[in-house]
C-alpha positions in Angstrom: 19.8 32.3 -19.6 19.2 28.6 -18.7 16.3 26.7 -19.9 13.5 26.6 -17.2 12.7 23.4 -15.5 9.5 21.7 -16.3 7.2 20.6 -13.6 3.9 18.8 -14.3 1.3 18.9 -11.5 -2.4 17.1 -11.2 -4.2 20.3 -10.5 -4.5 24.0 -11.3 -4.1 25.2 -7.9 -0.6 23.6 -7.5 0.0 25.1 -11.0 -0.8 28.6 -10.0 1.3 28.5 -7.1 4.3 27.4 -8.8 4.0 30.0 -11.7 5.1 32.8 -9.6 8.5 31.1 -8.6 11.6 33.0 -9.2 13.6 31.9 -11.2 10.5 30.6 -13.2 9.7 27.2 -14.1 7.4 25.8 -16.8 4.4 24.2 -15.3 2.2 21.6 -17.1 -1.1 20.0 -15.9 -0.8 16.2 -16.2 -2.5 13.7 -14.0 -0.8 10.7 -15.1 -4.0 9.4 -16.5 -2.5 8.9 -20.1 0.8 9.4 -21.8 3.0 12.3 -20.9 2.6 15.8 -22.6 6.3 16.2 -23.1 9.2 13.6 -23.7 11.0 15.0 -20.7 9.5 16.5 -17.5 12.0 17.5 -14.8 9.8 17.1 -11.8 6.5 15.2 -11.9 4.0 15.7 -9.0 1.2 12.9 -9.1 -2.3 13.4 -7.7 -2.5 13.0 -4.2 -5.6 10.5 -4.4 -4.9 8.9 -7.8 -4.5 5.1 -8.0 -0.8 4.4 -8.0 -1.2 2.1 -11.1 -1.1 5.5 -13.0 2.6 5.7 -12.1 3.4 3.0 -14.8 2.5 6.0 -17.4 5.9 7.4 -16.3 7.4 4.9 -19.0 6.4 7.5 -21.4 8.5 10.4 -20.1 12.1 11.1 -18.8 12.2 12.6 -15.6 14.6 13.9 -12.7 12.4 13.6 -9.8 9.0 12.2 -9.1 7.6 13.9 -6.0 4.9 12.3 -4.2 2.3 14.0 -2.1 2.0 11.2 0.4 4.6 9.9 3.2 3.6 6.3 2.5 5.0 4.5 -0.6 4.0 0.8 -0.2 3.2 -0.8 -3.2 5.1 2.1 -5.6 8.2 0.0 -6.5 6.1 -2.6 -8.2 4.5 -0.1 -10.7 7.3 2.5 -11.3 9.3 2.1 -14.7 13.1 2.0 -14.8 15.1 5.0 -14.1 12.7 6.9 -11.7 14.0 8.8 -8.7 10.9 9.0 -6.3 10.7 11.0 -3.3 7.8 11.0 -0.7 6.1 13.9 1.1 7.8 13.5 4.6 7.2 16.9 6.4 3.8 17.5 4.8 1.5 15.4 6.8 3.1 14.5 10.2 1.4 17.4 12.0 -2.0 16.8 10.7 -1.8 13.0 11.3 -0.7 13.4 14.8 -3.7 16.0 15.4 -6.0 13.2 14.3 -4.4 10.6 16.4 -4.7 12.7 19.5 -8.2 13.4 18.5 -9.2 9.9 18.1 -7.6 9.0 21.6 -9.5 11.7 23.2 -12.8 11.1 21.6 -12.4 7.3 22.5 -11.2 7.8 26.0 -13.8 10.4 26.9 -16.7 8.5 25.3 -17.5 11.4 22.7 -19.2 8.9 20.3 -21.5 7.8 22.9 -22.4 11.1 23.6 -23.1 12.1 20.0 -25.3 9.1 19.6 -27.2 9.9 22.7 -27.6 13.4 21.5 -28.8 12.0 18.0 -31.5 10.3 20.1 -32.3 13.5 21.9 -30.9 12.2 25.3 -28.6 13.8 28.1 -26.4 10.7 29.0 -24.0 11.6 31.8 -21.3 9.0 32.2 -17.9 8.6 33.7 -15.1 7.7 31.0 -11.4 7.0 30.9 -9.1 9.8 31.2 -5.9 10.5 28.9 -4.0 12.0 32.0 -2.0 9.3 33.9 -2.5 6.6 31.1 0.4 4.7 29.5 0.4 5.3 25.7 2.6 2.9 23.9 3.8 4.5 20.3 4.4 1.7 17.8 6.5 3.7 15.3 8.8 6.3 16.1 9.4 8.1 12.8 8.1 11.6 11.8 4.5 10.8 12.5 5.3 8.9 15.8 7.4 11.7 17.1 4.8 14.5 16.1 2.4 12.5 18.0 4.7 12.3 21.1 5.0 16.1 21.1 1.3 16.4 21.1 0.7 13.9 23.9 3.3 15.0 26.4 1.3 17.9 27.6 -1.4 15.4 28.5 0.5 14.1 31.4 0.8 10.6 30.1 3.5 8.0 30.3 5.0 7.4 26.9 6.5 4.0 25.9 8.2 4.2 22.4 8.7 1.2 20.2 10.4 0.7 16.9 11.9 -2.0 14.8 15.2 -1.8 16.8 16.1 -0.3 20.3 17.9 2.8 20.5 18.3 6.0 22.6 16.8 9.0 21.0 18.4 12.0 22.8 17.2 11.3 26.6 14.6 8.6 25.7 14.4 5.0 25.3 13.0 3.3 22.1 12.3 -0.2 22.6 12.4 -2.9 19.9 9.3 -5.0 18.4 11.0 -8.0 20.1 9.8 -6.5 23.6 6.2 -6.0 22.7 4.9 -9.2 24.4 6.3 -7.5 27.6 5.1 -4.0 26.9 1.4 -4.6 25.6 -0.1 -5.6 28.9 0.9 -2.5 30.5 -0.4 -0.2 27.9 -3.8 1.7 28.0 -3.4 3.2 24.6 -1.4 1.8 21.7 -0.8 4.1 18.6 0.1 2.6 15.5 2.1 4.9 12.9 4.1 2.4 11.1 4.6 2.3 7.2 3.5 -0.9 5.4 6.2 -3.4 4.3 6.8 -7.0 4.5 7.7 -6.9 8.0 4.8 -4.8 9.3 2.1 -6.5 7.4 -0.3 -8.1 10.0 2.3 -7.2 12.7 -0.7 -6.4 14.8 -2.4 -10.0 14.7 -4.5 -12.0 17.2 -1.4 -12.7 19.3 -0.7 -9.0 19.5 -4.3 -8.1 20.3 -4.4 -10.8 23.0 -1.6 -9.5 25.0 -3.4 -6.0 25.3 -5.0 -5.4 28.5 -8.8 -5.4 28.8 -10.5 -2.3 27.8 -7.3 -0.8 26.2 -7.4 1.3 23.2 -5.9 0.5 19.6 -5.3 3.6 17.4 -4.1 3.1 13.9 -3.1 6.0 12.0 -0.3 4.3 9.8 -1.5 1.8 7.1 -4.6 -0.5 7.2 -2.7 -3.8 6.5 -0.4 -3.4 9.6 -3.4 -4.6 11.5 -5.2 -8.1 10.6 -8.7 -7.3 10.0 -9.9 -10.6 11.1 -8.3 -10.7 14.1 -9.3 -7.1 14.8 -13.1 -7.8 14.1 -12.9 -10.8 16.4 -11.6 -8.7 19.4 -13.8 -5.8 18.6 -16.8 -8.2 18.5 -16.2 -9.4 21.9 -15.9 -5.8 23.2 -12.8 -6.6 25.3 -10.9 -4.0 23.5 -11.6 -0.6 21.8 -10.3 0.6 18.7 -10.1 4.1 16.9 -9.0 3.5 13.3 -8.2 6.1 10.4 -6.9 3.3 8.3 -8.3 -0.3 7.8 -8.0 -3.2 5.2 -9.6 -3.0 2.9 -10.1 0.6 1.8 -12.6 2.0 1.3 -14.3 -0.1 3.9 -17.4 -1.6 2.2 -20.8 -0.3 2.9 -22.4 -1.9 6.2 -19.1 -3.6 6.8 -19.6 -5.1 10.6 -17.1 -2.7 11.9 -19.4 0.2 11.3 -22.1 -1.3 13.7 -19.6 -1.6 16.8 -19.9 1.1 19.4 -16.5 0.2 20.5 -15.0 1.1 17.2 -14.4 4.7 16.0 -13.8 5.2 12.4 -12.5 8.0 10.3 -11.9 7.4 6.5 -8.3 7.8 6.0 -8.1 11.6 6.5 -4.9 12.0 8.5 -3.3 14.2 6.3 -6.5 15.9 4.7 -6.4 19.1 6.2 -5.8 22.8 5.3 -2.2 22.4 6.4 -1.4 19.9 3.5 -1.4 22.7 0.7 1.1 25.2 1.8 3.4 22.2 3.1 3.1 20.5 -0.4 4.1 23.9 -2.0 6.8 24.3 0.4 8.2 20.9 -0.4 7.8 20.9 -4.1 9.4 24.4 -4.3 12.3 23.4 -2.0 12.9 20.4 -4.4 12.9 22.8 -7.7 15.4 25.1 -6.0 17.6 22.1 -5.1 17.5 20.9 -8.7 18.0 24.4 -10.2 21.3 24.6 -7.8 22.4 21.2 -9.1 22.0 19.7 -5.6 20.2 16.4 -4.7 16.6 16.4 -3.9 15.6 15.3 -0.5 13.2 12.6 0.8 14.4 10.2 -1.7 13.0 6.7 -0.9 13.0 4.9 -4.3 15.4 4.7 -7.3 14.4 2.2 -9.9 
């Protein structure tokens, strides 16, 4: 009989779910806050919310795969020791992040935060607000999250414009390139950002970008905070010309009493795009699939870094 794979996870609930696998695996609890409990661990699953600096402790162990619980991997390459195969969690968070994107759009368009504030004051405050129906929604980012947002927005009778790094046709839809943004932005009622963070996307949404957006239009960011220049964002938000719905910001967490908290045209959520009940079963499905691939001698999926 072959030796069972050794898998480390950061929390008992993940360990319990993996201990019932057949063929069995040996499961260890390790949150990467210190040296590894073994010299070799086949699959290491870091904690979802732990600082990425802990990944440096992988230097004390040999691995076959490090399986992240996050989609984003910005900054990971700078702390990974040599010889690590690192996979992201594509397939885990797309649905939940898309749900939140649509929720932020609807809440902003229909003025739900205004109604909540009025209710807190004990007031009935009737008002007309923007619809989502018949609006032009520009999706900036057409990866897994962008496509999940698209699927949920189509039934709302919107006109979708898709934008990615380079132009292409995806099935029967046209995807525009970033270079076309100056022409596209003035016609969008809602701009949804779901881009990953890298050198090209950092502060892609800057003062010039925001200046091209039409008056009273809405910017939604469910990608990464530094994709948007916070100084430029705060300047536009303070003028009340644009509206914002942000699940991610720079810096994170946003400091107490930051000026953005006080603006009624800014709706904030604390980076909770993937933080739903859908996460745990999807993470287990991904980890289990990776284990089965290694047991068969196949390559893992979702590999984004090899150091």
